[in-house]
N, C-alpha and C positions, 0 to 999 in steps of 0.2 A: 303442593301435590300436582296442580295443573301443569307446572313446569316439567315435572318428571314425566307426566303422561305425554306431553308434547315431544319431549326428547325420545321417549320410547317409540312413539309413532314415527318420528323422522328416521330413527335408526332402523325400524322395521321396514319402512318404505325403501330406504337405501339398500337394505339386504335383499329386498325383492328385485330392485333394478340391477343389482350385482349378482343375480342368481348364478350365472355361468362362471364368473371369476371365483366366487367363493364356494361354488359347487354344493349349494344348499337349495333344494327345490323351493320355489317361491310360494307354493301352496302351504308347505310346512311353516314357513315364516309368517304367512298371512293368518293362518289359523292361530298360531301362538300369539301374534300381535293382537288379534281380536280379543282373545281371552285375557291377556295382560292388561289391556286398556280397561276392561270392565272390572278386573280384580283391583286395579289401582283406584278406580272410582269408588268401589265398595269400601276400601280401607281408608279412603281419604277423609271421611267424616263430613263431606259436603252435604250429604243427605242420609237419612236413616235407611236401614236395610230394606224395609218394606217399600220405600219409594224407589230405591234402586232396582229391586226385583220387578216392580210394576213397570218401570221404564224399559227394562230388558224384555219383559213379556210383550210390551207394546211394539218395540222395534223388531222383535223376532217374528211377529205376524207379517209385517211388511217385507222382511227379508225372505221369509218362507214363500211368499207369493212370487217373488222374483226367481228364486231357486227352482220352484216347481214349474214355472214357465220355461226356464232354460232347460230343465231336465226333459220336459215334454217335447220341446223343439229339437233337442239333440236326438231323442229317440225316434222322432218322425223322420229326420234327415238320415239317420243311420238305417232305418227301415227301408227307405227309398234306395239308398246306396247298396244295401245288401241284396235287394231284388234287382240290381242293375238297372234301376229306373232312369238314371241319368243318361243312359245310352239313347234315350229318346232324342236328346239334344244332338249327340254326335251323328245319329242317323239322318238328321235334317240338314247337316252341313255337307254339301257336295262339291263346293268350290275348291279349286287349288290355287286361287289367287291370294297372295299374301295380304294385299290391301283389303279385299273383300272379307277375308277371314278375320282380319283385325277388327273391322267394323261389326261383323256378325257376333264375334266372341264378346266384344266390349258391350254391345247392346244387350245381349243375353245376360251377361254378368250384372249389368246395371239394374235390370228389372228383377233378376233372380235374387240379387242381394237384398232387395226390398222385401222379399217374401221369406227368405231364409235368414241369414245374417251375413255380414261382410266377411268374417273369418271363414265360415263354412263354405260360402260361395267361392271365395278365392281358392280354397283347397280343391273343391270340386272342379272348377274351371281349369286350373293348372293341370290337374290330372287328365282332364279331357284333351288339353293341348298335347300332352304326351302321346295320347292315342291317335291324334290327328297328324302331327308333324314329326317326321322321322329325325330331322337334323336338330340337334340340341341348340345350335347357334340361332337357328331360325325361330326357336321358341322363346328366346330371351326377351325380346322387345314385347311380343304379345303377352308374355307372362307379367312383365312389369306394368303394362296397361291394364291387365286384369285386376291387379291390386288397386290401381287408381279407380277403376270402374266399380269394384266391389265397395270401396269406401264411399264413393260418391252416391252409389245406389242405396247404401244402407243409411245414409244421412237423412233422407227425406221420408223414411218409413218408420213408424213407431216400433216395428219388430225387426228392423234392419240392422240394429246395432245394440249391444248390451246397454250402453249409456242411455240411448233414447228409449229403450224398453223400460229401464228403471224409472225414467222421468214420466213415461206414459202410464205405467202402473201406479206411480205415486200421485198421479193427477195433475202434475205440473204442466203437461202439454196435452193437446187434443189431436186426434188423428187428422181432422179436417184442416185445422190451422197449420199443422206441421207440413202437410203435403202442399198446401197452397203457398206457404212461405218459403219452403226449402226445395221444392222440385226444380224450379228454374235454375237457381244457383248450383244445384247438384248437376244438372245437365251441362251447364257451362263449364263446371269443373272437370267434366269428362271430355267435352268437345275440344277444349283448347289443346291438351296434349295429344288427343286422338288425331285431330286435323294436322297438327305439327308433324307427327310421326308418319302420317299418310304420304307426305311428300318424299320421305326417305326410304320407305319400304316399297320395293317394286319387284316384279317378277312372280314366279310361281314356287310353291314349296313342294317337297316330296312327301307324299302321304305315307304315314306309318303302315308297314305291312302287317302290323298286329291287328288283324281283323277279329275283334272280340265277338264271339258268338255267345248268345245267351244259353247257358247250360240248362240241362233239364231241372236242376235243383233251384232255378230262379224263374219260375213261371209268373205270369200276371204282372210283369214289370211295368207295363203301361198303366194298368189299373192302379197299382200302388203309387206310381209317380204322380198321376193326376189327382188321385184321392188325397195324397199327402200334401201337395201344393194347395189343393182346394181347402183342406182343413186349416192350413196356415192363413190363407187369404180370408177365411171366414171369421177369424178371431176378432178383427175390428168390428165386423158386422154384428157378431155375437154380443160384444160389449155395448154397442150402440142400441141394439134392440132390447137386451135384457137388463142393462145397467149393472151387470155382474162383473167382477174383476176379470181381467184378461186371462189369468192362469186357469180359470174354469173353462173358458173357451178353448184353451190349449188342451186341457184334460178331456174335454168333450170330443175334440178331433182325434186325440190319441185313442180314446175309448172306441170310437167308430172304426179306426184302422185296426185296432187290436181284434175286435170282433170279426172284421172282414178277413184278416189273415188267419184267424183261428178256423174260420169256415173253409177257406180255400186250401188250407194245409192240413185239414183234419185227417186222421187215420193214415198219415204219411210219416213214417219214422225218419226217412231220409231228408225231411224238411224241417227238422227241429230248429236248425240254425236260422230259419226264416221267420220264426215266431217272435213276438215281442218279448215274451218271457226270457228268451235267450239273448235277444238284442240288448236288453236292459243291462246285461253284464258287460256289454261292449262300449257303452257310452262313456264319455270322458268325465268321470266323477272327480278327477283332480281339479278340473276347471270349476266345477260346482263348489267344491270345498274352498277353492281360492276366493271366489266371489263371496262365499259365506264369511270367511275371515275378514276380508276387506270391509264388507258391509257392517260386520259386527264392530270393527274398530271405529268406523266413521260414526255409527250410531252412538257409541260411547262418548265420542267428542261432542256430538250434538246434545246428548243428555247433560253433560257437564256444563255446556254453554259456551264451549270454545268456538264452535262454528259461528254462533251468533256474534261473538266478539270479533271474529275475523272478518265477518261480513260488514261490520261497521268500519 
């Protein structure tokens, strides 16, 4: 039965990687894969039903911590974006030099990725480049370096990447050791391509004429921006002080933001879309379910003992 489970897992992962050619959403495959692995484990006879259910309940607790953490992070980022909070960054960038802009954008991306996550930061910063640079060709190299900066910045922070977040929540790594060991290598990983490209990018760029004004329906953008980032930065501090799981720190920050937005948007029917209750319907639940399926499948392999065997 272990062989069958391994084959199912490999086929499932292959279907996930071939999402576009086979035209099947990877989330659907991941969820089905997770359930199938536990189903096969249950009928394998390697353990009695009560043992399997106990193991499933144990792993589900750890999985839920990660999913609630990701859900809270997505909600906070979406809340900032809905309030046009990221315009705080574009307003600070006044240069029209290609080289200076490249260094400013990559530096902001590097540190912002450590607070948000590398994927979200990459999306946000590429969107900001569209609002800053009019010519699409002039955006190509900065956009590529944004991806590098986002991945480098997310590597040294416990909340900068989904993988490191999972390890941090699971207790395999600590915030202090991670920053001390990985910050310098992450900086080097960014500086090498950044310095290299700086020799080839010269001149000035044409600023986009799309001067986005904050509409009346998005007030208090600066407040939400700094409060949102502050709540994310507070999570490692919360864990260190209280010794409670990180997802509770995330929920604490989300709760504060929720109350603040309810107060500032109270009695305004035209601001319903700025409230957390509405924004929750806009977060990427597909990604949440994808990680649920993958973690479910991996936990099944761990319970069966296949991961321990592979480690040897």
